[in-house]
Structure formats: C-alpha cells, structure tokens
C-alpha positions in Angstrom: 105.6 -44.2 28.5 106.2 -41.7 25.8 103.3 -43.2 23.8 101.0 -42.7 26.9 102.1 -39.0 27.2 101.4 -38.5 23.6 97.9 -39.8 23.8 97.2 -37.7 26.8 98.5 -34.6 25.1 96.5 -35.3 21.9 93.3 -35.7 24.0 93.9 -32.3 25.9 94.6 -30.7 22.6 91.4 -32.0 21.0 89.3 -31.2 24.1 90.7 -27.7 24.2 90.0 -27.3 20.4 86.5 -28.6 20.9 85.7 -26.4 23.9 87.2 -23.3 22.3 84.9 -23.7 19.2 81.7 -24.8 20.8 78.6 -23.2 19.3 76.3 -22.3 22.3 72.5 -22.3 21.5 70.2 -19.9 23.4 66.5 -20.2 23.5 64.0 -17.4 23.7 60.4 -18.4 24.8 57.5 -16.1 24.6 54.7 -16.5 27.3 51.4 -15.1 27.8 48.5 -14.5 25.3 50.3 -15.6 22.1 47.4 -17.3 20.2 47.1 -15.8 16.6 50.5 -14.0 16.8 53.5 -14.4 14.7 56.7 -13.1 16.2 60.1 -12.2 14.9 63.3 -11.0 16.6 66.2 -8.6 15.3 69.7 -8.5 16.8 70.2 -4.8 17.7 73.5 -5.3 19.5 76.0 -8.1 19.7 78.9 -8.6 22.1 80.3 -11.0 24.8 77.8 -12.3 27.2 78.7 -13.0 30.8 75.6 -13.8 33.0 73.1 -11.0 32.0 75.9 -8.4 31.0 76.8 -7.7 27.4 80.3 -6.3 26.8 82.4 -5.3 23.9 79.2 -4.1 22.3 78.9 -3.5 18.5 75.9 -3.3 16.2 74.1 -6.6 15.5 73.0 -7.6 12.1 69.3 -6.7 12.7 70.2 -2.9 12.2 70.8 -1.8 8.6 73.6 0.6 7.6 71.3 3.6 7.8 70.5 2.9 11.3 74.1 2.4 12.3 74.9 5.6 10.8 72.0 7.5 12.5 72.8 6.2 16.0 76.6 6.3 15.8 78.8 4.1 17.9 76.9 1.1 19.3 78.8 0.9 22.6 78.1 4.7 23.2 74.5 4.4 22.3 74.0 1.3 24.5 75.4 3.3 27.6 72.4 5.7 27.2 69.9 3.0 27.9 69.6 2.8 31.5 65.9 2.4 32.1 63.0 0.5 30.7 61.6 3.8 29.4 64.9 4.4 27.5 64.6 0.9 26.1 61.0 1.5 24.9 61.9 4.8 23.3 65.0 3.3 21.5 62.9 0.4 20.3 60.5 2.7 18.4 63.3 4.7 17.0 65.3 1.7 15.9 62.4 0.0 14.4 62.5 1.8 11.2 66.0 0.5 10.5 65.4 -3.1 10.9 66.7 -6.1 8.7 67.4 -9.8 8.9 64.5 -11.0 11.0 64.6 -14.2 12.9 61.3 -16.0 12.9 59.9 -17.9 16.0 58.6 -21.4 15.5 55.5 -21.0 17.6 56.6 -19.1 20.6 60.3 -20.4 20.6 63.4 -19.0 18.9 66.8 -20.5 19.1 69.9 -18.3 18.4 73.6 -19.1 18.4 74.8 -15.4 18.8 74.0 -13.7 22.0 73.2 -10.0 22.0 70.5 -7.4 22.7 67.4 -8.4 20.7 64.2 -6.5 19.7 61.1 -9.0 19.6 57.9 -7.9 17.9 54.8 -9.1 15.9 55.5 -9.4 12.3 54.2 -6.6 10.5 50.6 -6.9 9.2 50.3 -10.3 10.8 47.2 -9.4 12.7 45.4 -7.9 9.8 41.9 -9.3 9.6 42.2 -11.1 13.0 39.4 -10.0 15.3 40.1 -8.9 18.9 44.0 -8.9 18.7 46.6 -6.1 19.5 50.2 -6.1 18.6 52.6 -6.5 21.5 54.7 -3.6 22.5 58.4 -4.0 21.5 60.3 -6.2 23.8 63.9 -5.5 24.2 66.0 -8.4 25.9 69.5 -9.4 26.4 69.3 -13.0 24.9 70.6 -15.9 26.7 68.2 -18.7 27.7 65.3 -16.4 28.5 61.6 -16.4 28.9 59.7 -13.0 27.9 56.2 -12.0 28.5 53.9 -10.5 25.8 52.9 -6.8 26.3 49.6 -6.6 24.6 46.0 -6.1 25.6 42.8 -5.3 24.0 39.8 -3.1 25.0 36.3 -4.5 25.7 32.7 -3.1 24.9 29.4 -4.1 26.3 25.9 -3.1 25.5 23.0 -2.8 27.9 19.3 -1.9 27.9 17.0 -0.8 30.8 13.5 -2.3 31.3 10.6 -0.3 32.8 7.2 -1.4 33.9 4.8 1.3 33.1 2.1 0.0 35.6 4.4 -0.2 38.6 6.9 2.3 37.7 9.8 -0.2 38.6 13.0 0.2 36.5 15.6 -2.5 36.2 19.4 -2.0 36.3 21.2 -2.2 32.9 20.7 -5.8 31.4 20.6 -7.6 28.2 17.0 -7.6 27.3 13.9 -5.7 27.9 10.2 -5.4 26.6 8.5 -2.1 25.5 5.4 -0.8 23.8 5.6 0.5 20.3 6.3 4.3 20.5 8.1 3.9 23.7 11.7 5.4 24.1 14.0 2.6 25.0 17.1 3.6 27.0 20.5 2.0 25.9 24.0 2.1 27.3 27.4 1.4 25.7 30.5 0.9 27.9 34.2 0.7 26.5 36.9 -0.3 28.7 40.5 0.5 27.6 43.5 -1.8 27.4 46.1 -2.0 30.2 48.8 -0.9 27.7 46.9 2.2 26.8 49.7 4.5 28.1 52.2 3.0 25.5 50.1 4.5 22.6 51.2 7.8 21.0 47.5 8.3 19.9 44.6 6.0 20.4 41.7 5.6 18.0 38.3 4.6 19.4 35.0 4.1 17.6 31.9 2.5 18.9 29.9 1.0 16.0 26.2 0.6 16.8 23.7 -1.4 14.7 20.0 -1.1 15.4 17.2 -3.3 13.8 14.5 -1.7 11.6 12.2 -1.8 14.7 14.2 0.9 16.5 14.7 4.5 15.5 17.6 6.5 17.1 16.4 9.5 19.0 19.5 11.6 18.2 20.1 12.3 21.9 23.3 10.5 22.8 25.5 11.7 25.6 29.1 10.4 25.9 30.9 10.4 29.3 34.4 9.7 30.6 34.1 7.6 33.7 37.0 7.6 36.2 35.6 5.7 39.2 32.5 7.7 40.2 33.7 10.8 38.4 31.5 11.2 35.3 32.5 13.9 32.9 30.5 14.9 29.6 32.8 14.6 26.7 30.2 14.4 23.9 31.6 17.4 22.1 35.0 15.5 21.8 33.4 12.8 19.6 31.9 12.6 16.1 28.4 11.2 16.3 26.7 10.1 13.2 23.1 11.3 12.6 21.7 7.7 12.6 23.6 6.9 15.8 25.6 4.1 14.1 29.1 5.6 15.0 30.6 7.4 18.0 34.2 8.1 17.1 37.3 9.9 18.4 40.5 9.9 16.4 42.7 10.4 19.4 41.3 9.5 22.8 44.5 10.7 24.5 43.6 14.3 23.5 41.0 14.3 26.3 42.6 15.0 29.8 42.6 12.4 32.5 42.1 9.4 30.4 44.0 6.3 31.7 44.0 2.6 31.3 41.3 2.4 34.1 39.0 4.9 32.4 35.7 3.9 30.7 33.8 5.5 27.9 30.1 5.4 28.3 27.4 6.2 25.7 23.9 6.7 26.7 20.9 7.3 24.3 17.4 6.3 23.6 15.6 4.8 20.6 12.0 4.6 19.7 10.3 1.3 19.2 8.5 1.8 15.9 5.8 0.0 13.8 8.3 -2.1 12.2 9.1 -4.0 15.4 9.1 -7.7 15.3 6.8 -9.4 17.8 7.8 -12.3 20.0 10.9 -14.3 20.4 12.8 -13.0 17.4 12.7 -9.5 19.0 14.4 -6.4 18.0 18.2 -6.9 18.4 20.6 -4.0 18.8 24.4 -4.8 18.8 27.8 -2.9 19.2 31.4 -3.5 18.2 34.4 -1.5 19.3 37.0 -0.6 16.7 40.2 0.6 18.2 44.0 1.2 17.7 45.9 -2.0 18.1 49.6 -1.2 17.7 51.2 0.6 20.6 54.4 0.7 18.6 52.9 2.9 15.8 53.8 6.7 16.2 51.5 8.2 13.6 47.9 9.6 14.0 45.3 7.4 15.6 43.0 7.7 12.7 45.7 6.0 10.2 46.9 3.5 12.7 46.0 -0.3 12.3 42.8 -1.3 13.9 41.4 -4.1 15.8 37.7 -5.0 16.5 36.0 -6.6 19.4 33.5 -9.3 19.2 29.9 -8.0 18.8 27.7 -7.5 21.9 23.9 -7.7 21.5 20.8 -6.8 23.5 17.1 -7.5 22.5 13.9 -5.5 22.9 10.8 -7.5 22.8 7.1 -6.5 22.1 3.9 -8.5 22.0 0.3 -8.4 20.7 -3.1 -9.1 22.3 -5.9 -10.7 20.1 -9.6 -10.7 21.1 -11.9 -12.9 19.3 -15.6 -11.9 19.7 -17.9 -15.0 19.9 -21.4 -16.0 20.9 -22.2 -18.5 23.5 -21.8 -21.3 20.9 -18.2 -20.0 20.2 -19.3 -18.8 16.8 -17.8 -15.3 15.4 -20.0 -12.5 16.4 -20.0 -9.2 14.5 -21.1 -5.8 15.8 -18.9 -5.4 18.8 -16.1 -2.7 19.3 -13.4 -2.5 21.9 -10.9 -0.3 23.6 -7.7 -1.4 25.5 -5.9 0.8 28.0 -2.8 0.2 30.3 -2.9 1.4 33.9 0.1 3.7 34.3 2.0 4.1 37.6 1.0 7.7 37.9 -2.8 7.0 37.9 -3.3 7.8 34.2 -3.9 5.3 31.4 -2.5 4.7 28.0 -4.9 3.8 25.1 -4.3 1.5 22.2 -6.2 1.3 18.9 -7.4 -2.0 17.7 -6.9 -3.4 14.2 -10.2 -5.3 13.1 -10.4 -8.1 10.7 -12.7 -7.8 7.6 -15.4 -9.7 9.3 -15.4 -7.4 12.4 -15.0 -10.3 14.7 -11.3 -10.1 15.7 -9.5 -7.2 17.3 -5.7 -7.1 17.5 -3.7 -4.7 19.7 -0.1 -4.7 18.5 3.1 -3.6 20.4 2.4 -4.2 24.0 4.7 -5.0 27.0 4.4 -6.2 30.5 1.8 -4.3 32.6 -1.9 -4.2 33.8 -4.5 -3.7 31.2 -8.3 -3.0 31.0 -10.3 -4.3 28.0 -13.6 -2.4 27.6 -16.4 -3.3 25.3 -17.5 0.2 23.9 -20.2 -1.2 21.5 -22.3 -4.4 22.1 -23.9 -6.4 19.3 -27.6 -5.9 18.8 -29.6 -8.4 21.0 -26.7 -9.2 23.2 -25.7 -8.3 26.7 -22.7 -6.0 27.3 -19.9 -7.4 29.1 -18.1 -5.8 32.2 -14.5 -4.3 31.7 -12.0 -7.0 31.9 -8.7 -6.4 33.7 -5.7 -8.6 33.0 -2.0 -8.6 33.4 0.7 -9.3 30.8 4.0 -10.7 32.1 7.1 -12.2 30.3 10.4 -13.7 31.2 13.5 -12.8 29.2 17.4 -13.0 29.7 18.8 -10.3 31.8 22.4 -11.4 31.6 23.3 -13.5 28.6 25.5 -13.3 25.4 22.6 -14.6 23.5 19.5 -13.1 25.3 16.1 -15.0 24.8 12.5 -14.6 25.5 11.3 -17.7 27.4 7.7 -17.0 28.4 4.7 -14.9 27.8 1.6 -15.1 29.9 -1.7 -13.2 30.6 -4.0 -13.6 33.5 -7.1 -12.0 34.9 -7.7 -11.3 38.5 -11.1 -12.9 38.5 -10.5 -15.7 36.0 -13.2 -14.4 33.7 -11.2 -15.1 30.6 -8.1 -17.2 29.6 -5.2 -15.7 27.5 -3.3 -18.2 25.6 0.2 -17.6 24.3 1.4 -18.5 20.7 4.5 -20.7 20.4 6.7 -17.9 19.4 5.6 -15.8 22.4 4.4 -13.1 20.1 0.6 -13.2 20.9 -1.8 -13.5 23.8 -5.3 -14.5 22.5 -8.7 -14.9 24.1 -12.3 -15.4 23.2 -14.8 -12.9 24.7 -18.3 -14.2 24.7 -21.5 -12.2 24.4 -24.7 -13.8 25.5 -28.1 -13.0 23.9 -30.6 -10.8 25.9 -33.7 -12.7 27.3 -37.0 -13.0 25.3 -39.3 -12.4 28.2 -42.9 -14.0 28.0 -46.1 -11.8 27.7 -49.0 -12.4 30.0 -52.8 -11.7 29.0 -51.8 -11.5 25.6 -55.2 -13.2 24.2 -57.4 -10.7 26.1 -55.4 -8.0 24.5 -56.0 -9.1 21.1 -59.9 -9.7 21.8 -60.2 -6.0 23.1 -58.4 -4.9 19.9 -60.7 -6.7 17.7 -63.8 -5.5 19.5 -62.4 -1.9 19.4 -62.1 -2.2 15.6 -65.7 -3.5 15.2 -67.0 -0.5 17.1 -65.0 1.9 15.1 -66.5 0.5 11.8 -70.0 0.6 13.2 -69.5 4.2 14.2 -68.3 5.2 10.7 -71.3 3.4 9.2 -73.8 5.2 11.3 -72.2 8.5 10.7 -72.4 8.2 6.9 -76.1 6.9 7.1 -77.1 9.8 9.3 -75.6 12.4 6.7 -77.5 10.7 3.9 -80.9 10.9 5.7 -80.3 14.5 6.6 -79.5 15.5 3.1 -82.8 13.9 1.7 
C-alpha cells in the first residue's frame, strides 16, 4: 500500500514538473499577396499571455537599449496604445531601434515567447523586384495567429484614339490605331493609386513614356487629377521633360484631394513622322510607372525606395499604296503621272505626293491610314488613252483591347471593281496595276486619189515654171 502511494505521488510530482516547465510554441502565419516577399518579426513587448491580453509587460528582445531608453517604461508606453492608429505610429517610431530579427520560413514563423510583435518586410528585400510594395508594419499580440499583408501597388495603362478622316468617326481610347504620316496622334496615360496610399508620408510618382522613332512628341501634355467625374488640371504641379519621356512629381500628397481612389491622367499628342515603320511592326509607344513602394518610410518621396509597374504598350500603324503603270500586255509603261487624294469628312481633300522609281513606271504613296481615296492620272503616256479617276477604300483590322496589340488585316477595294489592290504579307503595302490602252489607229479612205491629185498638181507646177522661164527668154531676144 505504501509502495502504491509512493508511485502515485511520484507520478503527480513528475506531471506537475512537466506541466510547469512546458514550452509552448506559437505560430504566426502571413496571408495575402506574399509572393516575392521576405518577412521578419521583432518582439517589442513581452509579458504573460492570457487569451489575447498581455499583462506584466516589459521590453522584448527586439528593441535595443537606445529604444528602451527613448520610450521609457514598457508598461507605461503600452498603455498609450489604444487604437490601430496609435499602433501604426508607434511602429514607425520604434522601427529605428530594432534588433534580433526572427525570420519567417516562407510565410510561417514559430515562436516560444509570447508578446507584442512587429512584423515587416526585410529591409531592401524588394530591391530590383518589379511591381512590388513593402507591407505596412503589422503589430500583433502573438499567440497562434494569422495576419494579413497590408501592401498594394499602383497601376498604369496607356491608350490611343483612332480617327477615320473620311467619315469623321473617332473611337474610344484603345490599344492601337492607324494614322497618316504628319497626323497628330492622341495618347492617354492613366495611373491608379494603391489602396494603402493614405499610409505614406510622401508619395513619389513618375510616368516614364517611351516613343518609337516614328513618333515626335508635340510638347502639349496636360495632366489631370481625376476624382470620379471631377477633372482638375494639375499640370503645373508636375515636372515634364521636353521630349515627353517623363511626367514626375516628388510628392503627390502635396496636391489637395488626392486619395487612393484618385487617378492621374496625362493626355498629349505626337506626330507620326517620316521615320514611321509601315505595316505589322508598327510604331509602338509604351509607359511604365515608377512609384514609392514603402509606406513605412518617413523621408521625402524622391529619396524613398521605388517600385515599377510592368510596361503597357500601344501601337500606331500606317501603310503604303503602290501603283504600277503598265500597258495592255502588263509591261511597264513610262510617261504617266499620278496624284492621290483622300476624301475628308468636311468635304475637303488631303493630297499625297508620289515617290517614283528610276524608270518612272511605279508610284509609291507612303504613310496612309484607313479612308476613302481618289487616284487621278494627271499625265498620260503619249499614244495612250487617259484613265478615269479611280476611287478606292483602305481598311485595316487591328487589336483594340490587347496587352500585345496586332495588325491582322489590310485591304483595298474599289466601288466599281475597276482595279484590284493586293496586300503584302506584312500588311505594309497595297499594290495595284493601272493599265493604259493605246489610242486607235483609224483607217484613211480615198487615200490613192489624194496621192494622184498631188502628183498631177506637182506636174502642173513644173510645166508652169518652164513656160514662164521660156517666155522671158523669148522676150529678151
């Protein structure tokens, strides 16, 4: 009996000893957009944990001696943190005194010491990573807990507007268009702000625009703050480069009424110039957005770390019409001249100058877009009949909503089917043969009689001359 009591007492003692010294493990799991991030945690306060309450608070090992001295008694400081806003402000203040980081394995951290922890992205861990922002500091009483990331990134899109000169119809903003060389092409850039915009002290924003050599900036950009339907001109608040490659503001928060729901819109035109690429390669124009990506940073926006969005691209297409002058046997024919004009929606016309080959048998009209055209022969080869003016329509199909816009077709058609315009494989050129027919060699009737009368007339003339000379000689004798 005594032996049984001893065993029971020993078991109770060992159990009490085991329970009293049990090491609890707490797991912190980060949820949300975590790809590409490296997280770490710092114990700010430690204490006794009961449910979600931390008592007997002291400084944790994540705050260095300077920080502890700067903030004073830990329990007193903890009592001042009564709201989420208090916690966010304290996180920024204490972040300059951190030590002893605990690193997550992926998105999971296991700790044995409960407390009040600051969770953040590792410093410089997003350097060189495109389209990422640091998460706002997370302050959490650690037990088994799941926390959500508090980061977001802005976006930027680029659009172009298409206009048909012959009909006057304009499209909405889209991802491709076609234009004549010398036309002024309208572009639009739109930047949307991150949901955590309000957490930034300052916010740097720069739209970096890249044009192909076939486009020349018209130096006429206007920049707007868009809040719903309210559109405010804020061009003077931005620094705009002379070539239109940069629209920058060091602190977007210096403009009144900017919120995370606001948009920044840039509108400008660029001229399609003689360097324009014809056909499917087109003339691309792209934009990326550079932006502040660390809401925890308290310095100037210009000196903050920055992220960059993926590139967004639109393309402007243009084409060429080639006229080959041939005879009825389809052989090249010299001596012709042509003009080409486009019917404009206001009743006027736009004229184009031909480039002629050395032989003078081929006429190229470069830099055309969709519309209705009239080809007129202004000089006809000698001995050939002139042709009537030819009216034809150029039409093309290209992407209007695509991350990678393409030109998918190019066609030319006449209303009366007098000529056929064929497209090249790269959709750069519409070509056609224009045939001139020789004039008629008409037969002459009574041509033998005419010759006889001519001969007789000649004989009479000779006889008359002889008689006149003879008469003068007789008289002189």
